[in-house]
PDB file of N, CA, C and O in Angstrom:
ATOM      1  N   UNK A   1       0.847  -1.175   0.000  1.00  0.00           N
ATOM      2  CA  UNK A   1       0.000   0.000   0.000  1.00  0.00           C
ATOM      3  C   UNK A   1       0.892   1.236   0.000  1.00  0.00           C
ATOM      4  O   UNK A   1       1.879   1.293   0.732  1.00  0.00           O
ATOM      5  N   UNK A   2       0.548   2.213  -0.811  1.00  0.00           N
ATOM      6  CA  UNK A   2       1.349   3.435  -0.878  1.00  0.00           C
ATOM      7  C   UNK A   2       0.792   4.479   0.077  1.00  0.00           C
ATOM      8  O   UNK A   2      -0.386   4.458   0.433  1.00  0.00           O
ATOM      9  N   UNK A   3       1.664   5.386   0.480  1.00  0.00           N
ATOM     10  CA  UNK A   3       1.261   6.465   1.366  1.00  0.00           C
ATOM     11  C   UNK A   3       0.532   7.520   0.558  1.00  0.00           C
ATOM     12  O   UNK A   3       0.995   7.930  -0.506  1.00  0.00           O
ATOM     13  N   UNK A   4      -0.606   7.956   1.066  1.00  0.00           N
ATOM     14  CA  UNK A   4      -1.369   8.984   0.378  1.00  0.00           C
ATOM     15  C   UNK A   4      -0.636  10.308   0.466  1.00  0.00           C
ATOM     16  O   UNK A   4      -0.060  10.630   1.506  1.00  0.00           O
ATOM     17  N   UNK A   5      -0.651  11.086  -0.618  1.00  0.00           N
ATOM     18  CA  UNK A   5      -0.023  12.403  -0.568  1.00  0.00           C
ATOM     19  C   UNK A   5      -0.828  13.311   0.347  1.00  0.00           C
ATOM     20  O   UNK A   5      -2.011  13.071   0.586  1.00  0.00           O
ATOM     21  N   UNK A   6      -0.187  14.352   0.856  1.00  0.00           N
ATOM     22  CA  UNK A   6      -0.921  15.265   1.723  1.00  0.00           C
ATOM     23  C   UNK A   6      -2.047  15.945   0.947  1.00  0.00           C
ATOM     24  O   UNK A   6      -1.893  16.301  -0.222  1.00  0.00           O
ATOM     25  N   UNK A   7      -3.149  16.112   1.608  1.00  0.00           N
ATOM     26  CA  UNK A   7      -4.271  16.769   0.954  1.00  0.00           C
ATOM     27  C   UNK A   7      -4.100  18.280   1.043  1.00  0.00           C
ATOM     28  O   UNK A   7      -3.457  18.786   1.962  1.00  0.00           O
ATOM     29  N   UNK A   8      -4.680  18.994   0.084  1.00  0.00           N
ATOM     30  CA  UNK A   8      -4.612  20.461   0.156  1.00  0.00           C
ATOM     31  C   UNK A   8      -5.188  21.001   1.464  1.00  0.00           C
ATOM     32  O   UNK A   8      -4.762  22.051   1.944  1.00  0.00           O
ATOM     33  N   UNK A   9      -6.154  20.285   2.040  1.00  0.00           N
ATOM     34  CA  UNK A   9      -6.742  20.763   3.285  1.00  0.00           C
ATOM     35  C   UNK A   9      -5.730  20.731   4.431  1.00  0.00           C
ATOM     36  O   UNK A   9      -5.784  21.577   5.324  1.00  0.00           O
ATOM     37  N   UNK A  10      -4.815  19.769   4.415  1.00  0.00           N
ATOM     38  CA  UNK A  10      -3.764  19.729   5.438  1.00  0.00           C
ATOM     39  C   UNK A  10      -2.852  20.941   5.270  1.00  0.00           C
ATOM     40  O   UNK A  10      -2.504  21.598   6.251  1.00  0.00           O
ATOM     41  N   UNK A  11      -2.466  21.237   4.034  1.00  0.00           N
ATOM     42  CA  UNK A  11      -1.631  22.417   3.797  1.00  0.00           C
ATOM     43  C   UNK A  11      -2.372  23.687   4.187  1.00  0.00           C
ATOM     44  O   UNK A  11      -1.773  24.602   4.751  1.00  0.00           O
ATOM     45  N   UNK A  12      -3.658  23.754   3.897  1.00  0.00           N
ATOM     46  CA  UNK A  12      -4.446  24.927   4.262  1.00  0.00           C
ATOM     47  C   UNK A  12      -4.536  25.064   5.777  1.00  0.00           C
ATOM     48  O   UNK A  12      -4.428  26.167   6.312  1.00  0.00           O
ATOM     49  N   UNK A  13      -4.733  23.955   6.460  1.00  0.00           N
ATOM     50  CA  UNK A  13      -4.799  23.987   7.922  1.00  0.00           C
ATOM     51  C   UNK A  13      -3.454  24.399   8.514  1.00  0.00           C
ATOM     52  O   UNK A  13      -3.402  25.123   9.508  1.00  0.00           O
ATOM     53  N   UNK A  14      -2.374  23.935   7.902  1.00  0.00           N
ATOM     54  CA  UNK A  14      -1.043  24.346   8.358  1.00  0.00           C
ATOM     55  C   UNK A  14      -0.819  25.841   8.129  1.00  0.00           C
ATOM     56  O   UNK A  14      -0.222  26.516   8.968  1.00  0.00           O
ATOM     57  N   UNK A  15      -1.291  26.351   7.008  1.00  0.00           N
ATOM     58  CA  UNK A  15      -1.154  27.783   6.731  1.00  0.00           C
ATOM     59  C   UNK A  15      -1.875  28.603   7.800  1.00  0.00           C
ATOM     60  O   UNK A  15      -1.369  29.628   8.256  1.00  0.00           O
ATOM     61  N   UNK A  16      -3.057  28.140   8.191  1.00  0.00           N
ATOM     62  CA  UNK A  16      -3.806  28.823   9.248  1.00  0.00           C
ATOM     63  C   UNK A  16      -3.054  28.710  10.572  1.00  0.00           C
ATOM     64  O   UNK A  16      -2.947  29.690  11.308  1.00  0.00           O
ATOM     65  N   UNK A  17      -2.537  27.530  10.876  1.00  0.00           N
ATOM     66  CA  UNK A  17      -1.764  27.326  12.099  1.00  0.00           C
ATOM     67  C   UNK A  17      -0.587  28.301  12.159  1.00  0.00           C
ATOM     68  O   UNK A  17      -0.351  28.934  13.187  1.00  0.00           O
ATOM     69  N   UNK A  18       0.146  28.416  11.052  1.00  0.00           N
ATOM     70  CA  UNK A  18       1.299  29.324  11.020  1.00  0.00           C
ATOM     71  C   UNK A  18       0.859  30.772  11.203  1.00  0.00           C
ATOM     72  O   UNK A  18       1.487  31.525  11.947  1.00  0.00           O
ATOM     73  N   UNK A  19      -0.215  31.161  10.528  1.00  0.00           N
ATOM     74  CA  UNK A  19      -0.664  32.556  10.586  1.00  0.00           C
ATOM     75  C   UNK A  19      -1.249  32.914  11.947  1.00  0.00           C
ATOM     76  O   UNK A  19      -0.884  33.937  12.528  1.00  0.00           O
ATOM     77  N   UNK A  20      -2.143  32.090  12.455  1.00  0.00           N
ATOM     78  CA  UNK A  20      -2.879  32.454  13.672  1.00  0.00           C
ATOM     79  C   UNK A  20      -2.167  32.056  14.953  1.00  0.00           C
ATOM     80  O   UNK A  20      -2.166  32.818  15.919  1.00  0.00           O
ATOM     81  N   UNK A  21      -1.559  30.873  14.979  1.00  0.00           N
ATOM     82  CA  UNK A  21      -0.965  30.386  16.221  1.00  0.00           C
ATOM     83  C   UNK A  21       0.511  30.755  16.360  1.00  0.00           C
ATOM     84  O   UNK A  21       0.987  31.060  17.454  1.00  0.00           O
ATOM     85  N   UNK A  22       1.226  30.723  15.234  1.00  0.00           N
ATOM     86  CA  UNK A  22       2.659  31.014  15.289  1.00  0.00           C
ATOM     87  C   UNK A  22       2.983  32.437  14.841  1.00  0.00           C
ATOM     88  O   UNK A  22       4.104  32.914  15.024  1.00  0.00           O
ATOM     89  N   UNK A  23       1.994  33.112  14.252  1.00  0.00           N
ATOM     90  CA  UNK A  23       2.178  34.486  13.748  1.00  0.00           C
ATOM     91  C   UNK A  23       3.329  34.568  12.744  1.00  0.00           C
ATOM     92  O   UNK A  23       4.161  35.475  12.783  1.00  0.00           O
ATOM     93  N   UNK A  24       3.343  33.578  11.839  1.00  0.00           N
ATOM     94  CA  UNK A  24       4.367  33.499  10.799  1.00  0.00           C
ATOM     95  C   UNK A  24       3.665  33.489   9.445  1.00  0.00           C
ATOM     96  O   UNK A  24       2.826  32.629   9.177  1.00  0.00           O
ATOM     97  N   UNK A  25       4.015  34.449   8.597  1.00  0.00           N
ATOM     98  CA  UNK A  25       3.468  34.525   7.246  1.00  0.00           C
ATOM     99  C   UNK A  25       4.271  33.602   6.340  1.00  0.00           C
ATOM    100  O   UNK A  25       5.494  33.717   6.255  1.00  0.00           O
ATOM    101  N   UNK A  26       3.586  32.693   5.670  1.00  0.00           N
ATOM    102  CA  UNK A  26       4.232  31.768   4.740  1.00  0.00           C
ATOM    103  C   UNK A  26       3.587  31.983   3.365  1.00  0.00           C
ATOM    104  O   UNK A  26       2.442  31.585   3.148  1.00  0.00           O
ATOM    105  N   UNK A  27       4.327  32.618   2.430  1.00  0.00           N
ATOM    106  CA  UNK A  27       3.752  32.985   1.130  1.00  0.00           C
ATOM    107  C   UNK A  27       3.269  31.810   0.277  1.00  0.00           C
ATOM    108  O   UNK A  27       2.226  31.904  -0.370  1.00  0.00           O
ATOM    109  N   UNK A  28       4.017  30.708   0.272  1.00  0.00           N
ATOM    110  CA  UNK A  28       3.640  29.543  -0.533  1.00  0.00           C
ATOM    111  C   UNK A  28       3.947  28.271   0.244  1.00  0.00           C
ATOM    112  O   UNK A  28       4.745  28.300   1.181  1.00  0.00           O
ATOM    113  N   UNK A  29       3.323  27.149  -0.130  1.00  0.00           N
ATOM    114  CA  UNK A  29       3.617  25.881   0.541  1.00  0.00           C
ATOM    115  C   UNK A  29       5.071  25.431   0.373  1.00  0.00           C
ATOM    116  O   UNK A  29       5.565  24.625   1.162  1.00  0.00           O
ATOM    117  N   UNK A  30       5.755  25.946  -0.650  1.00  0.00           N
ATOM    118  CA  UNK A  30       7.142  25.538  -0.901  1.00  0.00           C
ATOM    119  C   UNK A  30       8.176  26.494  -0.292  1.00  0.00           C
ATOM    120  O   UNK A  30       9.376  26.240  -0.390  1.00  0.00           O
ATOM    121  N   UNK A  31       7.733  27.575   0.328  1.00  0.00           N
ATOM    122  CA  UNK A  31       8.667  28.532   0.941  1.00  0.00           C
ATOM    123  C   UNK A  31       9.553  27.814   1.943  1.00  0.00           C
ATOM    124  O   UNK A  31       9.059  27.102   2.817  1.00  0.00           O
ATOM    125  N   UNK A  32      10.858  27.998   1.818  1.00  0.00           N
ATOM    126  CA  UNK A  32      11.808  27.383   2.741  1.00  0.00           C
ATOM    127  C   UNK A  32      11.773  28.165   4.059  1.00  0.00           C
ATOM    128  O   UNK A  32      12.241  29.301   4.136  1.00  0.00           O
ATOM    129  N   UNK A  33      11.218  27.542   5.072  1.00  0.00           N
ATOM    130  CA  UNK A  33      11.011  28.204   6.361  1.00  0.00           C
ATOM    131  C   UNK A  33      12.315  28.489   7.094  1.00  0.00           C
ATOM    132  O   UNK A  33      12.392  29.423   7.893  1.00  0.00           O
ATOM    133  N   UNK A  34      13.330  27.693   6.825  1.00  0.00           N
ATOM    134  CA  UNK A  34      14.636  27.884   7.469  1.00  0.00           C
ATOM    135  C   UNK A  34      15.438  28.961   6.749  1.00  0.00           C
ATOM    136  O   UNK A  34      15.954  29.887   7.375  1.00  0.00           O
ATOM    137  N   UNK A  35      15.539  28.834   5.434  1.00  0.00           N
ATOM    138  CA  UNK A  35      16.349  29.775   4.651  1.00  0.00           C
ATOM    139  C   UNK A  35      15.815  31.196   4.737  1.00  0.00           C
ATOM    140  O   UNK A  35      16.581  32.158   4.683  1.00  0.00           O
ATOM    141  N   UNK A  36      14.489  31.327   4.873  1.00  0.00           N
ATOM    142  CA  UNK A  36      13.894  32.657   4.952  1.00  0.00           C
ATOM    143  C   UNK A  36      13.822  33.189   6.377  1.00  0.00           C
ATOM    144  O   UNK A  36      13.358  34.306   6.601  1.00  0.00           O
ATOM    145  N   UNK A  37      14.277  32.401   7.334  1.00  0.00           N
ATOM    146  CA  UNK A  37      14.287  32.845   8.729  1.00  0.00           C
ATOM    147  C   UNK A  37      12.922  32.835   9.387  1.00  0.00           C
ATOM    148  O   UNK A  37      12.751  33.425  10.454  1.00  0.00           O
ATOM    149  N   UNK A  38      11.954  32.184   8.780  1.00  0.00           N
ATOM    150  CA  UNK A  38      10.614  32.140   9.365  1.00  0.00           C
ATOM    151  C   UNK A  38      10.546  31.201  10.564  1.00  0.00           C
ATOM    152  O   UNK A  38       9.759  31.421  11.485  1.00  0.00           O
ATOM    153  N   UNK A  39      11.366  30.159  10.556  1.00  0.00           N
ATOM    154  CA  UNK A  39      11.436  29.248  11.695  1.00  0.00           C
ATOM    155  C   UNK A  39      12.764  29.414  12.403  1.00  0.00           C
ATOM    156  O   UNK A  39      13.814  29.543  11.773  1.00  0.00           O
ATOM    157  N   UNK A  40      12.697  29.408  13.726  1.00  0.00           N
ATOM    158  CA  UNK A  40      13.897  29.372  14.556  1.00  0.00           C
ATOM    159  C   UNK A  40      13.641  28.331  15.642  1.00  0.00           C
ATOM    160  O   UNK A  40      12.600  27.675  15.638  1.00  0.00           O
ATOM    161  N   UNK A  41      14.564  28.178  16.551  1.00  0.00           N
ATOM    162  CA  UNK A  41      14.441  27.110  17.547  1.00  0.00           C
ATOM    163  C   UNK A  41      13.209  27.278  18.424  1.00  0.00           C
ATOM    164  O   UNK A  41      12.565  26.289  18.772  1.00  0.00           O
ATOM    165  N   UNK A  42      12.872  28.499  18.784  1.00  0.00           N
ATOM    166  CA  UNK A  42      11.688  28.737  19.614  1.00  0.00           C
ATOM    167  C   UNK A  42      10.421  28.409  18.826  1.00  0.00           C
ATOM    168  O   UNK A  42       9.511  27.773  19.358  1.00  0.00           O
ATOM    169  N   UNK A  43      10.353  28.831  17.578  1.00  0.00           N
ATOM    170  CA  UNK A  43       9.185  28.560  16.739  1.00  0.00           C
ATOM    171  C   UNK A  43       9.025  27.062  16.488  1.00  0.00           C
ATOM    172  O   UNK A  43       7.899  26.576  16.383  1.00  0.00           O
ATOM    173  N   UNK A  44      10.128  26.327  16.390  1.00  0.00           N
ATOM    174  CA  UNK A  44      10.045  24.876  16.173  1.00  0.00           C
ATOM    175  C   UNK A  44       9.373  24.201  17.358  1.00  0.00           C
ATOM    176  O   UNK A  44       8.536  23.318  17.174  1.00  0.00           O
ATOM    177  N   UNK A  45       9.726  24.602  18.556  1.00  0.00           N
ATOM    178  CA  UNK A  45       9.109  24.019  19.746  1.00  0.00           C
ATOM    179  C   UNK A  45       7.607  24.270  19.731  1.00  0.00           C
ATOM    180  O   UNK A  45       6.820  23.357  19.980  1.00  0.00           O
ATOM    181  N   UNK A  46       7.209  25.498  19.442  1.00  0.00           N
ATOM    182  CA  UNK A  46       5.780  25.829  19.377  1.00  0.00           C
ATOM    183  C   UNK A  46       5.104  25.074  18.235  1.00  0.00           C
ATOM    184  O   UNK A  46       3.980  24.595  18.388  1.00  0.00           O
ATOM    185  N   UNK A  47       5.783  24.965  17.092  1.00  0.00           N
ATOM    186  CA  UNK A  47       5.242  24.213  15.957  1.00  0.00           C
ATOM    187  C   UNK A  47       4.985  22.765  16.346  1.00  0.00           C
ATOM    188  O   UNK A  47       3.919  22.225  16.050  1.00  0.00           O
ATOM    189  N   UNK A  48       5.939  22.135  17.001  1.00  0.00           N
ATOM    190  CA  UNK A  48       5.778  20.738  17.407  1.00  0.00           C
ATOM    191  C   UNK A  48       4.611  20.577  18.376  1.00  0.00           C
ATOM    192  O   UNK A  48       3.871  19.596  18.302  1.00  0.00           O
ATOM    193  N   UNK A  49       4.447  21.536  19.280  1.00  0.00           N
ATOM    194  CA  UNK A  49       3.302  21.493  20.199  1.00  0.00           C
ATOM    195  C   UNK A  49       1.983  21.615  19.439  1.00  0.00           C
ATOM    196  O   UNK A  49       1.020  20.907  19.731  1.00  0.00           O
ATOM    197  N   UNK A  50       1.951  22.519  18.463  1.00  0.00           N
ATOM    198  CA  UNK A  50       0.741  22.710  17.673  1.00  0.00           C
ATOM    199  C   UNK A  50       0.429  21.492  16.792  1.00  0.00           C
ATOM    200  O   UNK A  50      -0.735  21.133  16.616  1.00  0.00           O
ATOM    201  N   UNK A  51       1.469  20.861  16.242  1.00  0.00           N
ATOM    202  CA  UNK A  51       1.249  19.655  15.426  1.00  0.00           C
ATOM    203  C   UNK A  51       0.660  18.535  16.274  1.00  0.00           C
ATOM    204  O   UNK A  51      -0.209  17.791  15.821  1.00  0.00           O
ATOM    205  N   UNK A  52       1.139  18.422  17.499  1.00  0.00           N
ATOM    206  CA  UNK A  52       0.603  17.397  18.394  1.00  0.00           C
ATOM    207  C   UNK A  52      -0.849  17.724  18.750  1.00  0.00           C
ATOM    208  O   UNK A  52      -1.704  16.839  18.753  1.00  0.00           O
ATOM    209  N   UNK A  53      -1.123  18.982  19.047  1.00  0.00           N
ATOM    210  CA  UNK A  53      -2.464  19.408  19.441  1.00  0.00           C
ATOM    211  C   UNK A  53      -3.471  19.250  18.301  1.00  0.00           C
ATOM    212  O   UNK A  53      -4.559  18.713  18.508  1.00  0.00           O
ATOM    213  N   UNK A  54      -3.117  19.714  17.098  1.00  0.00           N
ATOM    214  CA  UNK A  54      -4.067  19.717  15.976  1.00  0.00           C
ATOM    215  C   UNK A  54      -4.184  18.391  15.250  1.00  0.00           C
ATOM    216  O   UNK A  54      -5.269  17.995  14.825  1.00  0.00           O
ATOM    217  N   UNK A  55      -3.045  17.702  15.111  1.00  0.00           N
ATOM    218  CA  UNK A  55      -3.035  16.493  14.280  1.00  0.00           C
ATOM    219  C   UNK A  55      -2.747  15.217  15.064  1.00  0.00           C
ATOM    220  O   UNK A  55      -2.760  14.126  14.493  1.00  0.00           O
ATOM    221  N   UNK A  56      -2.487  15.338  16.365  1.00  0.00           N
ATOM    222  CA  UNK A  56      -2.122  14.166  17.144  1.00  0.00           C
ATOM    223  C   UNK A  56      -0.754  13.627  16.756  1.00  0.00           C
ATOM    224  O   UNK A  56      -0.446  12.459  16.992  1.00  0.00           O
ATOM    225  N   UNK A  57       0.058  14.482  16.164  1.00  0.00           N
ATOM    226  CA  UNK A  57       1.372  14.086  15.647  1.00  0.00           C
ATOM    227  C   UNK A  57       2.444  14.361  16.695  1.00  0.00           C
ATOM    228  O   UNK A  57       2.701  15.513  17.044  1.00  0.00           O
ATOM    229  N   UNK A  58       3.056  13.314  17.184  1.00  0.00           N
ATOM    230  CA  UNK A  58       4.117  13.468  18.177  1.00  0.00           C
ATOM    231  C   UNK A  58       5.449  13.153  17.504  1.00  0.00           C
ATOM    232  O   UNK A  58       5.634  12.079  16.933  1.00  0.00           O
ATOM    233  N   UNK A  59       6.368  14.105  17.583  1.00  0.00           N
ATOM    234  CA  UNK A  59       7.698  13.931  17.018  1.00  0.00           C
ATOM    235  C   UNK A  59       8.695  14.045  18.162  1.00  0.00           C
ATOM    236  O   UNK A  59       8.862  15.116  18.744  1.00  0.00           O
ATOM    237  N   UNK A  60       9.350  12.947  18.479  1.00  0.00           N
ATOM    238  CA  UNK A  60      10.363  12.961  19.525  1.00  0.00           C
ATOM    239  C   UNK A  60      11.604  13.679  19.017  1.00  0.00           C
ATOM    240  O   UNK A  60      11.950  13.585  17.839  1.00  0.00           O
ATOM    241  N   UNK A  61      12.261  14.389  19.906  1.00  0.00           N
ATOM    242  CA  UNK A  61      13.427  15.177  19.506  1.00  0.00           C
ATOM    243  C   UNK A  61      14.502  14.313  18.845  1.00  0.00           C
ATOM    244  O   UNK A  61      15.162  14.764  17.909  1.00  0.00           O
ATOM    245  N   UNK A  62      14.681  13.097  19.312  1.00  0.00           N
ATOM    246  CA  UNK A  62      15.713  12.238  18.706  1.00  0.00           C
ATOM    247  C   UNK A  62      15.325  11.773  17.305  1.00  0.00           C
ATOM    248  O   UNK A  62      16.185  11.359  16.528  1.00  0.00           O
ATOM    249  N   UNK A  63      14.036  11.840  16.979  1.00  0.00           N
ATOM    250  CA  UNK A  63      13.565  11.469  15.644  1.00  0.00           C
ATOM    251  C   UNK A  63      13.380  12.672  14.733  1.00  0.00           C
ATOM    252  O   UNK A  63      12.984  12.520  13.578  1.00  0.00           O
ATOM    253  N   UNK A  64      13.662  13.857  15.240  1.00  0.00           N
ATOM    254  CA  UNK A  64      13.397  15.084  14.499  1.00  0.00           C
ATOM    255  C   UNK A  64      14.368  15.249  13.334  1.00  0.00           C
ATOM    256  O   UNK A  64      15.586  15.243  13.513  1.00  0.00           O
ATOM    257  N   UNK A  65      13.806  15.396  12.146  1.00  0.00           N
ATOM    258  CA  UNK A  65      14.577  15.676  10.938  1.00  0.00           C
ATOM    259  C   UNK A  65      14.101  17.032  10.436  1.00  0.00           C
ATOM    260  O   UNK A  65      12.965  17.167   9.983  1.00  0.00           O
ATOM    261  N   UNK A  66      14.968  18.035  10.518  1.00  0.00           N
ATOM    262  CA  UNK A  66      14.566  19.392  10.182  1.00  0.00           C
ATOM    263  C   UNK A  66      14.126  19.541   8.726  1.00  0.00           C
ATOM    264  O   UNK A  66      13.417  20.492   8.397  1.00  0.00           O
ATOM    265  N   UNK A  67      14.530  18.627   7.853  1.00  0.00           N
ATOM    266  CA  UNK A  67      14.049  18.685   6.471  1.00  0.00           C
ATOM    267  C   UNK A  67      12.536  18.450   6.400  1.00  0.00           C
ATOM    268  O   UNK A  67      11.874  18.931   5.481  1.00  0.00           O
ATOM    269  N   UNK A  68      11.991  17.706   7.377  1.00  0.00           N
ATOM    270  CA  UNK A  68      10.547  17.488   7.419  1.00  0.00           C
ATOM    271  C   UNK A  68       9.797  18.744   7.836  1.00  0.00           C
ATOM    272  O   UNK A  68       8.574  18.814   7.712  1.00  0.00           O
ATOM    273  N   UNK A  69      10.534  19.739   8.333  1.00  0.00           N
ATOM    274  CA  UNK A  69       9.932  20.991   8.775  1.00  0.00           C
ATOM    275  C   UNK A  69      10.365  22.161   7.894  1.00  0.00           C
ATOM    276  O   UNK A  69      10.206  23.321   8.275  1.00  0.00           O
ATOM    277  N   UNK A  70      10.907  21.860   6.728  1.00  0.00           N
ATOM    278  CA  UNK A  70      11.476  22.893   5.854  1.00  0.00           C
ATOM    279  C   UNK A  70      10.417  23.772   5.185  1.00  0.00           C
ATOM    280  O   UNK A  70      10.672  24.946   4.919  1.00  0.00           O
ATOM    281  N   UNK A  71       9.237  23.220   4.911  1.00  0.00           N
ATOM    282  CA  UNK A  71       8.186  23.973   4.213  1.00  0.00           C
ATOM    283  C   UNK A  71       6.825  23.442   4.642  1.00  0.00           C
ATOM    284  O   UNK A  71       6.728  22.381   5.259  1.00  0.00           O
ATOM    285  N   UNK A  72       5.781  24.184   4.313  1.00  0.00           N
ATOM    286  CA  UNK A  72       4.433  23.689   4.599  1.00  0.00           C
ATOM    287  C   UNK A  72       4.181  22.378   3.868  1.00  0.00           C
ATOM    288  O   UNK A  72       3.550  21.469   4.407  1.00  0.00           O
ATOM    289  N   UNK A  73       4.676  22.284   2.644  1.00  0.00           N
ATOM    290  CA  UNK A  73       4.504  21.048   1.866  1.00  0.00           C
ATOM    291  C   UNK A  73       5.183  19.874   2.565  1.00  0.00           C
ATOM    292  O   UNK A  73       4.621  18.780   2.622  1.00  0.00           O
ATOM    293  N   UNK A  74       6.386  20.089   3.096  1.00  0.00           N
ATOM    294  CA  UNK A  74       7.112  19.019   3.789  1.00  0.00           C
ATOM    295  C   UNK A  74       6.407  18.635   5.090  1.00  0.00           C
ATOM    296  O   UNK A  74       6.329  17.455   5.429  1.00  0.00           O
ATOM    297  N   UNK A  75       5.902  19.618   5.808  1.00  0.00           N
ATOM    298  CA  UNK A  75       5.189  19.336   7.056  1.00  0.00           C
ATOM    299  C   UNK A  75       3.901  18.585   6.753  1.00  0.00           C
ATOM    300  O   UNK A  75       3.549  17.647   7.469  1.00  0.00           O
ATOM    301  N   UNK A  76       3.194  18.986   5.702  1.00  0.00           N
ATOM    302  CA  UNK A  76       1.968  18.289   5.298  1.00  0.00           C
ATOM    303  C   UNK A  76       2.266  16.839   4.927  1.00  0.00           C
ATOM    304  O   UNK A  76       1.490  15.942   5.257  1.00  0.00           O
ATOM    305  N   UNK A  77       3.379  16.607   4.248  1.00  0.00           N
ATOM    306  CA  UNK A  77       3.772  15.239   3.902  1.00  0.00           C
ATOM    307  C   UNK A  77       4.074  14.429   5.162  1.00  0.00           C
ATOM    308  O   UNK A  77       3.739  13.247   5.237  1.00  0.00           O
ATOM    309  N   UNK A  78       4.702  15.059   6.144  1.00  0.00           N
ATOM    310  CA  UNK A  78       4.986  14.390   7.415  1.00  0.00           C
ATOM    311  C   UNK A  78       3.681  14.015   8.112  1.00  0.00           C
ATOM    312  O   UNK A  78       3.532  12.893   8.597  1.00  0.00           O
ATOM    313  N   UNK A  79       2.745  14.945   8.160  1.00  0.00           N
ATOM    314  CA  UNK A  79       1.443  14.674   8.782  1.00  0.00           C
ATOM    315  C   UNK A  79       0.754  13.520   8.058  1.00  0.00           C
ATOM    316  O   UNK A  79       0.226  12.616   8.705  1.00  0.00           O
ATOM    317  N   UNK A  80       0.754  13.539   6.730  1.00  0.00           N
ATOM    318  CA  UNK A  80       0.106  12.472   5.942  1.00  0.00           C
ATOM    319  C   UNK A  80       0.771  11.126   6.197  1.00  0.00           C
ATOM    320  O   UNK A  80       0.093  10.113   6.363  1.00  0.00           O
ATOM    321  N   UNK A  81       2.100  11.120   6.228  1.00  0.00           N
ATOM    322  CA  UNK A  81       2.826   9.866   6.465  1.00  0.00           C
ATOM    323  C   UNK A  81       2.508   9.298   7.848  1.00  0.00           C
ATOM    324  O   UNK A  81       2.271   8.100   8.002  1.00  0.00           O
ATOM    325  N   UNK A  82       2.507  10.174   8.844  1.00  0.00           N
ATOM    326  CA  UNK A  82       2.218   9.711  10.209  1.00  0.00           C
ATOM    327  C   UNK A  82       0.778   9.230  10.346  1.00  0.00           C
ATOM    328  O   UNK A  82       0.509   8.275  11.074  1.00  0.00           O
ATOM    329  N   UNK A  83      -0.147   9.885   9.653  1.00  0.00           N
ATOM    330  CA  UNK A  83      -1.541   9.454   9.701  1.00  0.00           C
ATOM    331  C   UNK A  83      -1.715   8.089   9.069  1.00  0.00           C
ATOM    332  O   UNK A  83      -2.621   7.340   9.434  1.00  0.00           O
ATOM    333  N   UNK A  84      -0.847   7.763   8.122  1.00  0.00           N
ATOM    334  CA  UNK A  84      -0.909   6.466   7.436  1.00  0.00           C
ATOM    335  C   UNK A  84       0.035   5.444   8.032  1.00  0.00           C
ATOM    336  O   UNK A  84       0.357   4.442   7.394  1.00  0.00           O
ATOM    337  N   UNK A  85       0.486   5.697   9.266  1.00  0.00           N
ATOM    338  CA  UNK A  85       1.315   4.737   9.963  1.00  0.00           C
ATOM    339  C   UNK A  85       2.780   4.775   9.614  1.00  0.00           C
ATOM    340  O   UNK A  85       3.515   3.849   9.955  1.00  0.00           O
ATOM    341  N   UNK A  86       3.230   5.825   8.941  1.00  0.00           N
ATOM    342  CA  UNK A  86       4.646   5.942   8.580  1.00  0.00           C
ATOM    343  C   UNK A  86       5.483   6.408   9.761  1.00  0.00           C
ATOM    344  O   UNK A  86       4.965   6.693  10.841  1.00  0.00           O
ATOM    345  N   UNK A  87       6.794   6.481   9.531  1.00  0.00           N
ATOM    346  CA  UNK A  87       7.707   6.892  10.617  1.00  0.00           C
ATOM    347  C   UNK A  87       7.577   8.355  10.962  1.00  0.00           C
ATOM    348  O   UNK A  87       8.275   8.845  11.849  1.00  0.00           O
TER     349      UNK A  87
END
């Protein structure tokens, strides 16, 4: 069975999460959150808390791969993978 791609609604929900909860403007789903300085260490902690709260997604620090948090598209893919039983 293949992993379903992230749905646009997940990306839309993430965009709302970034705007309302994290107060971070993300112009496109592909915007590099690290290279543009939109994410920093404090924002990552809050992001992880929000992902757990909204999506039930728990990411342990030892399993954290910052590439999975590079863009809204990457975060949406992580959420989709975890919802489908992925790592």
